[in-house]
C-alpha positions in Angstrom: -76.8 193.0 278.0 -75.2 195.3 280.4 -71.6 196.6 279.7 -69.2 199.2 281.2 -70.2 204.7 284.3 -68.0 207.3 282.9 -68.5 208.8 279.4 -65.7 207.5 277.2 -63.6 210.6 276.8 -60.2 210.8 274.6 -57.7 212.0 276.9 -54.6 213.7 275.5 -51.7 211.4 274.8 -48.8 212.1 276.9 -45.3 212.1 275.2 -42.5 210.4 277.1 -39.1 209.5 275.5 -37.8 207.2 278.3 -37.2 203.9 277.6 -37.2 200.2 279.3 -36.9 196.6 278.1 -40.4 195.9 278.8 -41.4 199.0 276.9 -39.7 198.1 273.9 -41.2 194.5 274.2 -44.8 196.6 273.9 -43.7 198.7 270.9 -46.5 198.5 268.1 -45.6 198.3 264.6 -47.5 200.6 262.2 -51.3 200.1 262.5 -52.5 202.9 260.3 -56.3 203.5 259.6 -55.7 205.3 256.4 -53.8 202.3 254.8 -56.0 199.7 256.4 -57.5 197.1 253.8 -60.8 197.5 256.2 -61.7 200.6 254.2 -61.4 198.9 250.9 -64.3 196.6 251.5 -68.1 197.6 252.1 -69.6 195.3 254.7 -73.1 196.4 253.7 -72.4 194.9 250.1 -72.6 191.4 251.7 -76.0 190.1 251.5 -75.3 187.9 254.5 -74.5 190.9 256.7 -77.4 192.5 258.5 -77.2 195.9 260.5 -78.6 196.8 263.8 -82.2 195.5 264.9 -84.8 198.6 264.5 -85.4 199.9 268.0 -83.7 201.5 271.0 -81.1 198.9 271.7 -78.4 198.6 269.2 -77.4 195.2 268.0 -73.8 194.3 266.7 -75.2 192.9 263.4 -74.0 189.8 261.6 -71.2 188.5 259.4 -68.0 190.6 259.5 -69.8 193.7 260.4 -70.9 192.2 263.7 -67.4 191.0 264.6 -66.0 194.3 263.9 -68.5 196.2 266.1 -68.0 193.6 268.6 -64.1 194.2 268.5 -65.0 197.7 268.8 -66.9 197.3 271.9 -64.1 195.4 273.7 -61.5 198.2 272.5 -63.9 201.0 273.9 -64.0 199.2 277.2 -60.0 198.8 277.3 -59.4 202.5 276.3 -61.9 203.7 278.5 -60.5 201.7 281.5 -56.8 203.0 280.7 -58.0 206.8 280.6 -59.1 206.1 284.1 -55.8 204.5 285.1 -54.0 207.4 283.8 -56.2 209.7 285.8 -56.0 207.9 288.9 -53.7 208.3 292.1 -51.9 204.9 291.7 -50.4 205.6 288.3 -49.4 209.1 289.5 -47.4 207.7 292.1 -46.2 204.4 290.4 -42.7 203.7 289.7 -41.4 204.8 286.5 -41.4 201.4 284.8 -45.0 200.8 285.6 -46.1 204.1 284.7 -44.4 203.5 281.1 -46.2 200.4 280.5 -49.4 201.6 281.5 -49.2 204.8 279.4 -48.3 202.9 276.4 -51.0 200.1 277.0 -53.4 203.4 277.0 -52.0 204.6 274.0 -52.5 201.3 272.1 -56.0 200.8 273.3 -57.0 204.5 272.2 -55.4 203.9 268.7 -57.5 200.4 268.6 -60.4 202.0 269.6 -60.2 204.8 266.9 -59.3 202.4 264.3 -62.2 200.2 264.5 -64.5 203.4 264.5 -62.8 204.8 261.4 -62.7 201.3 259.7 -66.3 200.3 260.4 -67.3 203.6 259.4 -65.7 203.4 255.9 -66.7 199.8 255.4 -70.3 200.8 255.6 -70.0 203.8 253.6 -70.4 206.2 256.4 -73.8 204.6 257.5 -73.2 205.4 261.1 -76.4 203.6 262.0 -74.5 200.5 261.4 -71.6 201.7 263.9 -71.8 200.7 267.5 -72.2 204.0 269.2 -70.1 205.5 272.1 -70.6 203.7 275.2 -70.5 204.7 278.7 -68.7 202.7 281.4 -69.0 202.3 285.3 -65.8 201.7 287.0 -67.0 202.5 290.4 -66.0 198.9 291.3 -62.1 199.7 290.6 -60.1 201.4 293.0 -57.7 203.6 290.7 -55.7 204.5 293.8 -54.8 201.0 294.7 -52.0 199.0 292.6 -53.8 195.4 293.1 -57.1 196.7 292.0 -55.8 198.4 288.9 -53.3 195.6 287.7 -55.7 192.8 288.7 -58.6 194.6 286.4 -56.0 195.4 283.9 -54.8 191.5 283.9 -58.3 190.1 283.6 -59.2 192.4 280.7 -56.2 191.8 278.7 -56.5 188.2 279.1 -60.3 188.4 278.1 -59.1 190.4 275.0 -56.9 188.0 273.9 -59.5 185.0 274.2 -61.8 187.4 272.5 -59.7 187.7 269.3 -58.8 184.0 269.2 -62.4 183.1 269.5 -63.6 185.5 266.8 -61.1 184.9 263.9 -62.7 181.8 262.8 -65.8 183.8 262.2 -64.3 186.3 259.8 -64.9 185.7 256.2 -62.8 188.4 254.7 -58.8 187.6 254.7 -57.8 190.9 255.2 -60.1 191.6 258.4 -58.4 188.2 259.7 -54.9 189.7 259.2 -55.6 192.7 260.9 -57.3 190.9 263.7 -54.1 188.9 264.1 -51.9 192.0 264.2 -54.1 193.4 267.0 -54.2 190.1 269.1 -50.5 189.9 269.1 -50.3 193.4 270.8 -53.1 192.2 273.2 -51.0 189.2 274.0 -48.0 191.6 274.6 -50.2 193.7 276.7 -51.5 190.6 278.9 -47.8 189.4 279.5 -46.5 192.8 280.4 -49.1 193.3 283.1 -48.7 189.9 284.5 -45.0 190.3 284.7 -45.3 193.5 286.9 -48.3 192.1 288.9 -47.6 188.5 289.7 -44.3 187.5 291.3 -44.1 184.3 289.6 -41.5 184.8 287.0 -43.4 182.6 284.9 -46.6 184.2 285.2 -46.2 186.1 281.8 -47.4 182.9 280.2 -48.8 181.0 283.3 -50.6 177.8 282.9 -53.8 179.3 283.7 -53.8 181.0 280.3 -51.6 178.6 278.2 -52.8 175.1 277.9 -50.4 172.1 277.6 -50.2 172.5 274.0 -48.5 175.9 274.3 -52.0 177.9 273.2 -53.9 180.7 274.3 -57.7 180.3 275.1 -60.1 181.1 272.4 -63.5 181.9 273.6 -66.8 182.6 271.5 -68.4 186.2 271.4 -71.4 184.8 273.8 -68.8 183.7 276.4 -66.7 187.0 276.2 -70.0 189.3 276.5 -71.3 187.3 279.2 -68.0 187.7 281.1 -68.0 191.2 280.3 -71.4 191.9 281.4 -70.8 190.2 284.7 -68.2 193.0 285.4 -70.9 195.3 285.5 -68.4 197.9 283.8 -70.7 198.7 280.8 -73.6 200.9 281.5 -74.8 201.0 277.8 -77.0 198.5 276.8 -76.5 196.4 273.3 -77.3 193.3 272.1 -75.2 190.6 269.9 -78.4 188.5 268.8 -77.2 188.0 265.1 -73.6 186.7 266.0 -72.7 182.9 266.1 -72.8 181.6 269.9 
């Protein structure tokens, strides 16, 4: 499966003390890798968990390990996208409010990416052959100098992220993992709402009926649905498989 051309680089996080109502809305509570319950459990101790298939193409694995690698892949994608956003001419000339929002989203996604990398490495007792490698991405289809291109892509990625976490939750077997996934998906939902509120003119777009159903619920999609959608974007250059995850 093909995923997001730019080597994922960790850019320096800019500091800015300015505030806004939407920025406060995005503030994320303490999500510290050092205190994470993920580091207290070894995925490799579970007889039902299998690692990557031997060969040139990495497989996400099965069980909780597979789901954690799956989430790590999505966080790598989002972190890489926002790294490019902050390097683009649209962000450089954007309004102060939009710059603050996008900068916060960048910071959060980098935190999530590094969190999963460290947590999975700890969970498999440092066996990096079981950890999804750093992916390469191709964002040539996004015009980072154009507001609509940037915010439209951001909206799709954030909505996809919410649906991905919602769909993967039921597949986790370790309660601590489910709690942490719930904390992260709530942040992703804040991202989705913030992007919609500045991109779409409709005042109700932050929770539009294209994403919230008649029961007031966000969508939940399976890993196979999400990975197919992500693959269709052409963003992911590095090939990997998810042969052991439930469809």
